[in-house]
C-alpha positions as CSV (number, residue, x, y, z in Angstrom):
1,X,0.0,0.0,0.0
2,X,1.5,3.2,-1.1
3,X,2.3,5.4,1.8
4,X,0.7,8.7,1.9
5,X,3.0,11.5,1.0
6,X,3.2,13.8,3.9
7,X,2.3,17.3,2.9
8,X,4.5,20.0,4.2
9,X,2.7,22.1,6.8
10,X,1.7,25.3,5.2
11,X,3.4,28.3,6.5
12,X,1.2,30.8,8.1
13,X,1.5,34.1,6.4
14,X,2.6,36.8,8.8
15,X,0.0,39.5,9.0
16,X,0.7,42.2,6.5
17,X,2.6,45.1,8.1
18,X,0.7,48.3,7.9
19,X,2.5,51.0,6.2
20,X,4.2,53.4,8.5
21,X,2.0,56.1,9.7
22,X,2.5,59.1,7.5
23,X,2.6,62.6,8.8
24,X,-0.8,64.2,8.9
25,X,-1.7,66.2,5.9
26,X,-1.6,70.0,6.1
27,X,-5.1,71.5,6.0
28,X,-4.0,75.1,5.4
29,X,-4.1,76.6,1.9
30,X,-0.8,76.2,0.2
31,X,-1.0,79.6,-1.4
32,X,-1.4,83.1,0.0
33,X,-4.6,85.0,-0.5
34,X,-3.0,87.2,-3.2
35,X,-1.9,84.1,-5.2
36,X,-5.0,81.9,-4.6
37,X,-7.4,84.4,-6.1
38,X,-5.8,84.4,-9.6
39,X,-8.0,81.5,-10.8
40,X,-11.2,83.3,-9.9
41,X,-9.7,86.4,-11.6
42,X,-9.0,84.5,-14.8
43,X,-12.5,83.0,-15.0
44,X,-14.0,86.5,-14.4
45,X,-11.9,88.0,-17.2
46,X,-12.1,85.2,-19.8
47,X,-15.4,83.5,-19.1
48,X,-17.5,86.4,-17.7
49,X,-17.5,84.7,-14.3
50,X,-19.5,81.7,-15.4
51,X,-18.9,78.2,-14.2
52,X,-16.3,76.2,-16.2
53,X,-14.4,73.0,-16.0
54,X,-11.1,72.8,-14.3
55,X,-9.4,72.1,-17.7
56,X,-10.9,75.3,-19.1
57,X,-9.7,77.2,-16.0
58,X,-6.2,75.9,-16.6
59,X,-6.4,77.0,-20.2
60,X,-7.4,80.6,-19.2
61,X,-4.1,80.8,-17.3
62,X,-2.1,79.3,-20.1
63,X,-1.6,75.9,-18.4
64,X,-1.8,72.5,-20.1
65,X,-3.1,70.4,-17.3
66,X,-5.7,70.9,-14.5
67,X,-3.9,68.3,-12.3
68,X,-0.8,68.6,-10.2
69,X,0.2,72.1,-8.9
70,X,-2.9,73.6,-10.5
71,X,-5.1,71.2,-8.5
72,X,-3.5,72.4,-5.3
73,X,-4.1,76.0,-6.4
74,X,-7.8,75.2,-6.9
75,X,-7.9,73.7,-3.4
76,X,-6.4,76.9,-2.0
77,X,-9.0,79.0,-3.8
78,X,-11.8,76.8,-2.4
79,X,-10.4,77.0,1.2
80,X,-10.3,80.7,1.2
81,X,-13.8,80.9,-0.3
82,X,-12.7,82.3,-3.6
83,X,-14.2,79.5,-5.7
84,X,-17.6,77.8,-5.6
85,X,-18.3,74.3,-7.0
86,X,-21.8,74.5,-8.4
87,X,-21.5,70.9,-9.6
88,X,-19.0,68.1,-9.9
89,X,-15.9,69.2,-11.9
90,X,-17.1,72.8,-12.2
91,X,-15.7,75.9,-10.6
92,X,-16.7,79.5,-10.6
93,X,-15.8,82.7,-8.8
94,X,-17.6,83.2,-5.5
95,X,-19.4,86.3,-4.2
96,X,-16.3,86.9,-2.0
97,X,-13.8,86.9,-4.9
98,X,-16.0,89.3,-6.9
99,X,-16.1,91.6,-3.8
100,X,-12.3,91.7,-3.9
101,X,-11.8,91.8,-7.7
102,X,-14.7,94.2,-8.5
103,X,-15.1,96.3,-5.4
104,X,-18.1,98.6,-5.0
105,X,-16.8,100.5,-2.0
106,X,-13.3,101.5,-0.9
107,X,-13.1,98.9,1.8
108,X,-14.4,95.9,-0.2
109,X,-11.0,94.6,-1.2
110,X,-9.4,94.6,2.2
111,X,-12.6,93.4,3.9
112,X,-12.8,90.6,1.4
113,X,-9.2,89.5,2.0
114,X,-9.8,89.6,5.7
115,X,-12.8,87.3,5.3
116,X,-10.7,85.0,3.2
117,X,-8.2,84.7,6.1
118,X,-11.0,83.9,8.5
119,X,-12.3,81.2,6.1
120,X,-8.9,79.4,5.8
121,X,-8.3,76.4,8.1
122,X,-5.3,76.6,10.4
123,X,-4.6,80.2,9.2
124,X,-7.8,81.5,10.9
125,X,-7.1,79.6,14.1
126,X,-3.6,80.9,14.4
127,X,-4.7,84.4,13.6
128,X,-7.4,84.2,16.4
129,X,-4.8,82.8,18.8
130,X,-2.4,85.7,18.3
131,X,-4.7,88.6,17.4
132,X,-3.8,91.7,19.5
133,X,-0.3,90.3,20.3
134,X,3.2,90.4,18.9
135,X,4.1,87.4,16.9
136,X,6.5,85.4,18.9
137,X,10.0,84.2,17.9
138,X,10.0,81.1,15.6
139,X,10.7,78.6,18.4
140,X,7.5,79.6,20.2
141,X,5.4,80.1,17.1
142,X,6.4,76.7,15.8
143,X,5.5,75.1,19.2
144,X,2.0,76.6,19.0
145,X,1.4,75.9,15.4
146,X,2.6,72.3,15.5
147,X,1.4,71.2,19.0
148,X,-1.8,73.2,19.5
149,X,-3.0,73.5,15.9
150,X,-1.6,70.2,14.6
151,X,0.1,71.7,11.5
152,X,2.7,69.0,10.4
153,X,6.2,70.0,11.7
154,X,7.7,69.6,8.2
155,X,5.1,72.1,6.9
156,X,5.8,74.8,9.4
157,X,8.0,77.1,7.3
158,X,5.5,76.8,4.4
159,X,2.7,77.6,6.8
160,X,4.5,80.6,8.2
161,X,5.2,82.1,4.7
162,X,1.6,81.7,3.6
163,X,0.3,83.0,6.9
164,X,2.4,86.2,6.9
165,X,1.9,86.9,3.2
166,X,-1.9,86.5,3.6
167,X,-2.0,88.7,6.7
168,X,0.1,91.4,5.0
169,X,-2.3,91.4,2.0
170,X,-5.3,91.7,4.4
171,X,-3.5,94.5,6.3
172,X,-3.6,92.4,9.5
173,X,0.1,93.0,10.3
174,X,1.8,96.1,11.7
175,X,5.4,96.7,12.6
176,X,6.3,97.6,16.2
177,X,10.0,98.0,16.5
178,X,11.5,94.7,15.5
179,X,8.2,92.8,16.2
180,X,5.2,92.1,14.0
181,X,1.9,92.6,15.7
182,X,-1.3,90.8,14.6
183,X,-4.1,93.4,14.3
184,X,-7.4,92.6,16.0
185,X,-10.1,93.8,13.6
186,X,-13.1,92.2,15.3
187,X,-15.9,94.5,16.3
188,X,-17.7,93.0,19.3
189,X,-20.4,94.1,21.7
190,X,-18.6,94.6,25.0
191,X,-21.9,94.1,26.9
192,X,-22.6,90.7,25.3
193,X,-22.6,88.0,27.9
194,X,-22.5,85.2,25.3
195,X,-19.3,83.3,24.4
196,X,-17.8,83.2,21.0
197,X,-17.3,79.9,19.2
198,X,-13.6,80.1,19.9
199,X,-14.1,80.7,23.6
200,X,-16.6,77.8,23.9
201,X,-14.0,75.5,22.1
202,X,-11.3,76.6,24.6
203,X,-13.6,76.1,27.5
204,X,-14.5,72.5,26.4
205,X,-10.7,71.7,26.2
206,X,-9.8,73.3,29.5
207,X,-10.2,71.9,33.0
208,X,-11.8,74.7,35.1
209,X,-13.2,73.8,38.6
210,X,-16.2,75.5,40.2
211,X,-13.9,77.2,42.8
212,X,-11.0,78.1,40.6
213,X,-10.0,81.8,40.9
214,X,-8.1,84.3,38.7
215,X,-6.1,86.9,40.6
216,X,-5.9,90.4,39.0
217,X,-2.8,92.5,39.5
218,X,-3.4,96.1,38.5
219,X,-3.1,99.7,39.7
220,X,-6.0,100.7,42.0
221,X,-6.2,104.4,40.9
222,X,-8.4,105.5,38.1
223,X,-8.6,105.2,35.2
224,X,-6.8,101.8,35.0
225,X,-8.3,100.8,38.4
226,X,-11.7,101.1,36.9
227,X,-10.9,98.4,34.3
228,X,-11.4,95.7,37.0
229,X,-15.2,96.1,36.9
230,X,-15.4,97.1,33.2
231,X,-12.9,94.7,31.7
232,X,-11.3,92.1,33.9
233,X,-14.1,90.9,36.0
234,X,-16.4,90.3,33.0
235,X,-13.5,88.6,31.1
236,X,-12.7,86.3,34.0
237,X,-16.3,85.4,34.6
238,X,-16.7,84.7,30.8
239,X,-13.9,82.2,31.1
240,X,-15.7,80.5,34.0
241,X,-13.4,81.5,36.9
242,X,-13.9,83.5,40.0
243,X,-12.3,87.0,39.8
244,X,-10.2,88.2,42.8
245,X,-8.5,91.6,43.3
246,X,-6.5,92.4,46.4
247,X,-8.1,95.7,47.4
248,X,-11.7,94.6,46.9
249,X,-11.8,91.0,47.8
250,X,-9.0,89.9,50.2
251,X,-7.9,93.0,52.1
252,X,-9.0,92.7,55.6
253,X,-7.4,92.9,59.0
254,X,-4.0,91.4,59.0
255,X,-0.9,91.7,57.0
256,X,-1.7,92.9,53.5
257,X,1.2,91.1,51.8
258,X,0.2,87.8,53.5
259,X,-3.2,88.2,51.9
260,X,-1.7,89.1,48.5
261,X,0.6,86.0,48.8
262,X,-2.4,83.8,49.7
263,X,-4.5,85.2,46.8
264,X,-1.8,84.6,44.3
265,X,-1.0,81.2,45.6
266,X,-4.7,80.1,45.5
267,X,-5.2,81.4,42.0
268,X,-5.3,78.9,39.1
269,X,-4.2,81.7,36.7
270,X,-3.5,85.5,37.0
271,X,-3.9,88.6,35.0
272,X,-1.4,91.5,35.2
273,X,-2.1,95.0,33.8
274,X,1.3,96.3,33.1
275,X,0.4,99.8,31.7
276,X,2.2,102.5,33.6
277,X,4.7,100.1,35.2
278,X,3.1,100.2,38.6
279,X,5.7,99.0,41.2
280,X,3.1,97.1,43.2
281,X,1.9,95.2,40.1
282,X,5.5,94.3,39.3
283,X,6.2,93.1,42.8
284,X,3.1,90.9,42.8
285,X,4.1,89.7,39.3
286,X,7.5,88.7,40.7
287,X,5.7,86.6,43.4
288,X,3.5,84.9,40.8
289,X,6.6,84.1,38.6
290,X,8.4,82.7,41.7
291,X,5.4,80.4,42.3
292,X,5.5,79.3,38.6
293,X,1.9,80.6,38.1
294,X,0.6,81.2,34.6
295,X,0.0,84.9,34.0
296,X,-1.9,86.7,31.3
297,X,0.0,89.9,30.6
298,X,-1.9,93.0,29.3
299,X,-0.6,96.4,28.3
300,X,-1.7,99.5,26.3
301,X,2.0,100.3,25.6
302,X,4.8,98.1,24.5
303,X,7.4,100.2,26.4
304,X,5.7,99.2,29.7
305,X,6.5,95.5,29.1
306,X,10.0,94.7,30.4
307,X,12.3,93.1,27.8
308,X,12.7,89.8,29.8
309,X,8.9,89.3,29.8
310,X,8.5,89.8,26.0
311,X,8.9,86.0,25.3
312,X,5.6,85.5,27.2
313,X,2.4,86.3,25.3
314,X,1.2,89.9,25.9
315,X,-2.2,91.3,24.9
316,X,-1.9,94.9,23.6
317,X,-4.9,97.1,23.4
318,X,-5.5,100.4,21.6
319,X,-7.9,102.8,23.4
320,X,-8.3,104.8,20.2
321,X,-10.2,101.8,18.8
322,X,-13.9,102.3,19.5
323,X,-14.3,98.5,20.1
324,X,-11.3,98.2,22.4
325,X,-13.2,97.2,25.5
326,X,-15.2,94.4,23.9
327,X,-12.2,93.1,22.1
328,X,-10.1,93.1,25.3
329,X,-12.8,91.3,27.3
330,X,-13.0,88.5,24.7
331,X,-9.2,88.3,24.3
332,X,-8.4,88.2,28.0
333,X,-11.1,85.5,28.5
334,X,-9.5,83.4,25.7
335,X,-5.9,83.9,27.0
336,X,-6.9,82.9,30.5
337,X,-8.2,79.5,29.2
338,X,-5.2,79.2,26.9
339,X,-2.8,79.9,29.8
340,X,-4.4,77.1,31.8
341,X,-4.4,74.7,28.9
342,X,-0.8,75.6,27.7
343,X,1.0,77.1,30.8
344,X,4.4,77.1,29.1
345,X,3.1,80.1,27.1
346,X,2.4,82.1,30.3
347,X,4.9,81.0,32.9
348,X,8.1,83.0,33.3
349,X,11.3,81.1,32.7
350,X,14.8,82.4,33.2
351,X,18.1,80.6,33.2
352,X,20.7,81.5,35.7
353,X,23.6,79.1,36.3
354,X,22.1,76.6,33.9
355,X,18.9,76.2,36.0
356,X,15.4,77.3,35.3
357,X,13.6,79.2,38.0
């Protein structure tokens, strides 16, 4: 009887290795607003603004193919809101692009570019984060853009170029010495108790307890002393914390500095009004920094901010702006939550003898 031929045991195939995780794709437009509007401009000029195929749009610009770099440019135009897609494969200039390219009032072009900046993913978020502040040095900007807003690290330089070019076109940048300041152009109702979408988003991502306090360091004398009730209390309450100020809330019998120390120590976050360089404010700020407390810095004048504090985020306000109060309330509320969420942006660090303190 013929013996059965033993079949070789079949080798189990190893599970297919998944491809290495690729870096997340950048969401931001890869072109600045000034460059991304040229497709809409070409369709307006050569097709009377009517919808056309991508291939036709490429021809209007003297290009052979609608794929590759031109496809990326179309994507940028869509992200800014310059191009509509009325049906599959068709594009046409949007109402926004027509406002910029065929303005009917002197402000239409700049207003349109500003709206485009607000439409753009990543660019809008980073603008909102830094509005009213000086743009930080690259190290700190990169940390925020990559870690907070999840822009791929290898796309940071490209993002920065597109971001700055777009803000310059939209007149959202101004020069202050050797710093670039992001202009806050929002017009808000200072009496509005409601939270903006950005503030709600920050609140959801931030751990704030029912008894958490925010200690305010500011001069007591008018007019700046009046900002506590008009600006800082509403801002802190908007952020969901309990506002505390030494003169009004913790001064009682006993040693004043003991009470100031206790108020600072108990606070989850602090606000410091630096305008006029009040010595008491700077003394209290030194205590807060010694305790490694996150502090939201605010000033009407850049010269009132000491050089060694300028690496920390500072909110600058302009009292000649008719909306300055409402803007400042909203911005302080946002920065309070941001300082809790990302304390490294608001905690003083100095290196002496190789040690941080």
